[in-house]
C-alpha positions as CSV (number, residue, x, y, z in Angstrom):
1,M,0.0,0.0,0.0
2,E,1.2,3.5,-0.8
3,Y,0.8,6.2,1.8
4,C,0.7,10.0,2.1
5,Q,0.7,12.4,5.0
6,I,-2.0,14.8,6.1
7,K,-1.1,17.9,8.1
8,G,-2.1,17.4,11.7
9,L,-2.0,13.5,11.6
10,D,0.9,11.6,12.9
11,T,-0.2,8.4,11.2
12,K,0.6,7.8,7.5
13,V,-2.5,7.7,5.3
14,A,-3.2,5.0,2.7
15,R,-3.5,6.6,-0.7
16,I,-6.5,4.3,-1.4
17,A,-9.2,4.7,1.3
18,L,-12.2,2.4,1.6
19,G,-15.5,4.1,0.9
20,T,-18.5,2.6,2.6
21,G,-21.5,4.4,1.1
22,W,-23.3,1.2,0.2
23,F,-22.6,-0.7,3.5
24,G,-25.6,-2.3,5.2
25,P,-26.4,-5.2,7.6
26,E,-27.9,-7.3,4.8
27,N,-24.4,-7.6,3.3
28,E,-22.5,-8.1,6.5
29,A,-20.5,-11.2,5.5
30,V,-19.3,-9.7,2.2
31,I,-18.4,-6.4,4.0
32,F,-16.5,-8.0,6.8
33,D,-14.5,-10.0,4.2
34,L,-13.9,-6.8,2.2
35,L,-12.7,-4.9,5.3
36,D,-10.5,-7.7,6.4
37,Q,-8.9,-7.8,3.0
38,Y,-8.4,-4.1,2.9
39,V,-6.5,-4.1,6.2
40,A,-4.5,-7.1,5.2
41,E,-3.3,-5.2,2.1
42,G,-2.1,-2.3,4.4
43,G,-5.2,-0.1,4.1
44,N,-6.0,2.1,7.1
45,V,-8.6,4.7,6.1
46,I,-12.3,3.9,6.5
47,D,-14.5,6.6,5.0
48,T,-18.1,6.8,6.3
49,G,-20.8,9.3,7.3
50,R,-23.9,9.5,9.5
51,F,-26.3,9.3,6.6
52,Y,-24.4,6.8,4.4
53,N,-27.0,4.2,3.2
54,G,-29.7,5.7,5.4
55,G,-27.5,5.4,8.5
56,K,-26.7,1.7,8.0
57,S,-23.0,2.1,7.1
58,E,-21.9,3.1,10.6
59,Q,-23.7,0.2,12.1
60,V,-21.8,-2.4,10.1
61,I,-18.4,-0.7,10.5
62,T,-19.0,-0.5,14.3
63,K,-19.7,-4.2,14.6
64,W,-16.6,-5.1,12.6
65,L,-14.4,-2.7,14.7
66,Q,-15.8,-4.2,17.9
67,Q,-15.2,-7.8,16.7
68,R,-11.7,-7.1,15.4
69,G,-10.6,-4.7,18.2
70,N,-8.5,-2.7,15.8
71,R,-9.8,0.9,16.1
72,D,-6.4,2.2,17.1
73,Q,-4.8,0.9,14.0
74,L,-7.2,2.7,11.7
75,L,-8.0,6.2,10.6
76,L,-11.8,6.9,10.7
77,V,-13.2,9.5,8.4
78,N,-16.7,10.8,9.2
79,K,-18.8,13.7,8.0
80,A,-21.3,16.3,9.2
81,C,-23.9,18.6,7.5
82,H,-25.4,16.3,4.8
83,H,-29.0,17.2,4.0
84,Y,-31.5,14.9,5.5
85,V,-31.6,11.2,4.4
86,D,-34.2,8.8,5.8
87,E,-33.8,5.2,6.8
88,N,-34.7,4.0,3.3
89,N,-31.8,6.1,1.9
90,V,-34.2,8.7,0.3
91,Q,-32.5,12.1,0.1
92,Y,-34.2,15.4,0.9
93,P,-31.9,18.1,-0.5
94,D,-34.4,20.8,0.4
95,Q,-33.7,20.0,4.1
96,S,-30.3,21.7,4.3
97,R,-28.3,20.9,7.5
98,V,-25.3,23.2,7.2
99,G,-24.4,25.1,10.4
100,A,-22.4,24.9,13.6
101,D,-25.1,23.2,15.5
102,Y,-25.4,20.5,12.9
103,I,-21.7,19.9,13.1
104,T,-22.1,19.2,16.8
105,E,-25.3,17.2,16.4
106,D,-23.8,14.9,13.7
107,L,-20.5,14.5,15.5
108,E,-22.0,13.6,18.9
109,Y,-24.5,11.2,17.2
110,S,-21.8,9.4,15.2
111,L,-19.4,9.2,18.2
112,K,-22.1,7.5,20.3
113,N,-23.4,5.4,17.4
114,M,-20.0,4.0,16.6
115,G,-18.8,3.7,20.2
116,V,-15.6,5.7,19.6
117,S,-14.0,8.6,21.5
118,H,-12.9,10.6,18.4
119,F,-12.7,10.7,14.6
120,D,-9.3,11.1,13.0
121,I,-10.7,13.1,10.1
122,Y,-14.0,15.0,10.3
123,I,-15.3,17.0,7.3
124,M,-18.4,18.8,6.1
125,H,-20.4,16.9,3.6
126,R,-22.0,19.9,1.9
127,D,-21.9,23.7,2.0
128,N,-24.4,26.5,2.3
129,E,-22.8,29.8,1.2
130,N,-25.4,31.7,3.3
131,V,-23.7,30.3,6.4
132,P,-20.6,32.3,7.4
133,V,-17.3,30.3,7.3
134,E,-16.4,31.9,10.7
135,E,-19.3,30.0,12.4
136,L,-18.3,26.7,10.9
137,M,-14.6,27.0,11.5
138,D,-15.1,28.1,15.1
139,R,-17.1,25.0,15.8
140,F,-14.6,22.7,14.1
141,E,-11.8,24.1,16.1
142,Q,-13.8,23.8,19.3
143,H,-14.3,20.1,18.8
144,R,-10.6,19.6,17.8
145,K,-9.5,21.2,21.1
146,E,-12.0,18.9,22.9
147,G,-10.2,15.9,21.3
148,K,-13.3,14.7,19.5
149,I,-11.7,15.2,16.1
150,T,-8.0,15.2,15.1
151,V,-8.1,17.2,11.9
152,Y,-11.0,18.7,10.0
153,G,-11.9,19.7,6.5
154,V,-14.7,20.1,3.9
155,S,-16.3,18.3,0.9
156,N,-18.0,19.7,-2.1
157,W,-16.9,23.3,-1.5
158,S,-16.0,26.0,-4.0
159,L,-12.4,27.4,-4.1
160,E,-13.7,30.8,-3.0
161,R,-15.2,29.4,0.2
162,I,-12.2,27.3,1.0
163,A,-9.9,30.3,0.6
164,A,-12.1,32.4,2.9
165,A,-12.2,29.7,5.5
166,N,-8.5,29.2,5.2
167,A,-7.8,32.9,5.7
168,Y,-10.0,33.1,8.7
169,C,-8.4,30.1,10.3
170,K,-4.9,31.6,9.8
171,K,-6.1,34.9,11.3
172,K,-7.5,33.1,14.4
173,G,-4.5,30.7,14.8
174,Y,-6.7,27.7,14.2
175,A,-5.4,24.3,12.9
176,G,-7.6,25.0,9.8
177,I,-8.7,22.9,6.9
178,T,-6.3,20.1,6.1
179,L,-8.5,18.0,3.8
180,N,-11.0,18.6,1.0
181,S,-13.1,15.9,-0.6
182,P,-14.6,16.7,-4.0
183,S,-14.9,14.3,-6.9
184,Y,-11.7,14.5,-8.9
185,T,-11.8,12.2,-11.9
186,L,-10.6,12.0,-15.5
187,A,-14.2,12.3,-16.7
188,T,-15.6,15.8,-17.4
189,V,-19.0,15.7,-15.5
190,K,-21.7,17.7,-17.3
191,K,-24.4,17.3,-14.6
192,P,-23.8,16.4,-10.9
193,R,-25.3,13.1,-9.9
194,W,-26.3,14.5,-6.4
195,Y,-27.4,17.8,-5.1
196,K,-24.6,20.3,-4.8
197,A,-21.9,17.6,-5.4
198,V,-18.7,19.3,-6.7
199,Y,-16.7,17.7,-9.5
200,V,-13.3,19.2,-10.1
201,D,-10.3,19.3,-12.4
202,A,-6.5,19.3,-12.0
203,D,-6.3,23.1,-11.5
204,Y,-8.8,22.9,-8.6
205,V,-6.6,20.2,-6.9
206,K,-3.5,22.2,-7.4
207,Q,-5.0,25.3,-5.8
208,N,-6.0,23.3,-2.8
209,N,-2.5,21.9,-2.5
210,D,-1.1,25.4,-2.8
211,L,-3.1,26.2,0.4
212,G,-1.6,23.2,2.2
213,I,-4.8,21.1,1.8
214,T,-4.7,17.5,0.8
215,V,-7.5,16.3,-1.6
216,M,-9.4,13.1,-1.0
217,S,-11.3,12.3,-4.2
218,W,-14.6,10.4,-4.2
219,G,-15.9,9.0,-7.5
220,A,-12.4,8.8,-8.8
221,Q,-13.2,5.8,-11.0
222,G,-16.2,7.5,-12.6
223,A,-18.9,5.4,-11.0
224,G,-18.1,2.5,-13.3
225,F,-17.7,4.6,-16.5
226,F,-14.0,3.6,-16.7
227,V,-14.6,-0.1,-15.9
228,P,-16.1,0.3,-18.5
229,L,-19.7,-0.6,-17.9
230,W,-20.8,1.3,-21.0
231,E,-19.1,1.4,-24.4
232,N,-20.9,4.2,-26.3
233,M,-23.5,6.9,-26.2
234,E,-26.3,4.5,-27.2
235,A,-25.6,2.1,-24.2
236,E,-28.4,1.5,-21.6
237,A,-27.5,3.2,-18.3
238,P,-29.2,4.9,-15.3
239,E,-30.3,8.4,-16.0
240,D,-28.0,10.0,-13.4
241,I,-25.0,8.2,-15.1
242,K,-26.0,9.4,-18.5
243,G,-26.5,12.9,-17.3
244,A,-23.1,13.0,-15.7
245,F,-20.8,11.0,-18.0
246,F,-22.4,10.4,-21.4
247,T,-20.6,12.9,-23.6
248,E,-18.5,12.4,-26.8
249,E,-15.5,13.8,-24.9
250,N,-15.8,11.3,-22.1
251,F,-16.1,8.4,-24.5
252,Q,-12.9,9.7,-26.3
253,K,-11.2,9.7,-22.9
254,L,-12.5,6.1,-22.3
255,A,-11.0,5.0,-25.6
256,R,-7.6,6.4,-24.6
257,V,-7.9,4.8,-21.2
258,Q,-8.5,1.4,-22.8
259,E,-5.6,1.9,-25.2
260,L,-3.2,2.7,-22.3
261,A,-4.6,-0.2,-20.3
262,K,-3.8,-2.6,-23.1
263,E,-0.3,-1.3,-23.5
264,K,0.4,-1.6,-19.8
265,G,-1.3,-4.9,-19.2
266,V,-3.8,-3.6,-16.7
267,E,-7.5,-2.9,-16.5
268,P,-9.0,0.4,-17.8
269,V,-10.2,1.3,-14.3
270,N,-6.5,1.2,-13.1
271,I,-5.6,3.8,-15.7
272,A,-8.4,6.1,-14.6
273,L,-7.5,5.8,-10.9
274,A,-3.8,6.2,-11.7
275,Y,-4.6,9.5,-13.4
276,V,-6.1,10.7,-10.1
277,L,-3.3,9.4,-8.0
278,A,-0.5,10.7,-10.2
279,D,2.4,12.0,-8.2
280,R,2.0,15.6,-9.4
281,F,-0.5,16.3,-6.6
282,D,-1.1,15.7,-2.9
283,V,-4.1,13.5,-3.3
284,F,-5.6,10.2,-2.3
285,A,-8.8,8.5,-3.3
286,S,-11.8,6.9,-1.6
287,I,-13.1,4.0,-3.6
288,G,-16.2,1.8,-3.1
289,P,-15.6,-1.8,-4.2
290,R,-18.5,-4.2,-3.6
291,N,-16.3,-7.2,-2.7
292,K,-12.6,-8.1,-2.1
293,Y,-12.1,-9.0,-5.7
294,E,-13.0,-5.5,-6.9
295,L,-10.8,-4.1,-4.1
296,L,-7.8,-6.2,-5.3
297,S,-8.4,-5.1,-8.8
298,S,-8.3,-1.4,-7.8
299,L,-5.2,-1.9,-5.7
300,K,-3.3,-2.9,-8.8
301,T,-3.3,0.8,-9.6
302,Q,-0.4,1.3,-7.3
303,H,1.9,-0.4,-9.8
304,V,0.8,1.9,-12.6
305,K,2.7,5.1,-13.1
306,L,1.7,7.6,-15.8
307,T,4.1,9.9,-17.5
308,N,3.3,13.6,-18.0
309,E,2.8,12.9,-21.7
310,E,0.3,10.1,-20.9
311,I,-1.6,12.3,-18.5
312,T,-1.8,15.0,-21.2
313,Y,-3.0,12.4,-23.7
314,L,-5.8,11.2,-21.4
315,E,-6.9,14.8,-20.9
316,L,-7.3,15.2,-24.7
317,K,-4.9,18.0,-24.8
């Protein structure tokens, strides 16, 4: 496993984190097998959130942590301020939950729900630009000083809001934002799959790095687009996938991904993930394999190194 470092954390961070958005008790055996394999491969970052899969994700992870007794060997990522999601995983984007009190509510709930004393990384799941960054950063810093979180950050935020929050934290002498989690992928996304989800490019990542912020990409493999699950514009696919990824440009990128994969003797998805994890940036990725075999397939990416010329080729430049 390859590792990186995040400001404020003493522990090295696996460059491939395990996303748990689909976890639920009905798949417990497969999930336990997946988690065990991830740890056996050197992985140490478990990425979850209070409302993942209608709240079921935390339940399964908690049971696994208790049975394995390995909490201290892992970095737990959790999140606050997602809009309301019910127990059936139905989202209500009109019910915004961005604010200092929501940070505290979600943090206290998840700490109790998972039976842990702190989260290593705690980030905001969404943003509401009507809420002052001062209010949000004050509350994050409060909980950091209380020892309930080690480092904090944001997800799906604009560069302008990140810069404003970063400036305020410097002024106040706070630890500040050390992590940002947008969707950074080779694909150019024309329509976000979820409400106020932020998809970014290389320039966005670089500007975060220039502020001393590490990027954790979600959706780095394009939700199956680079597997590839779909070969052309006429393929049958869910409407959210079509709306996000089905463009002539993205299928051109897919063709080049497949070409490089054949040359290097790997799977196309490895090329797409290698693009995100290229050494040019301080970045790691949260992936969501459905079993240990998909995990092992994705982990092969660590042996794929793209040249600058290959990166430019994939970007259609």
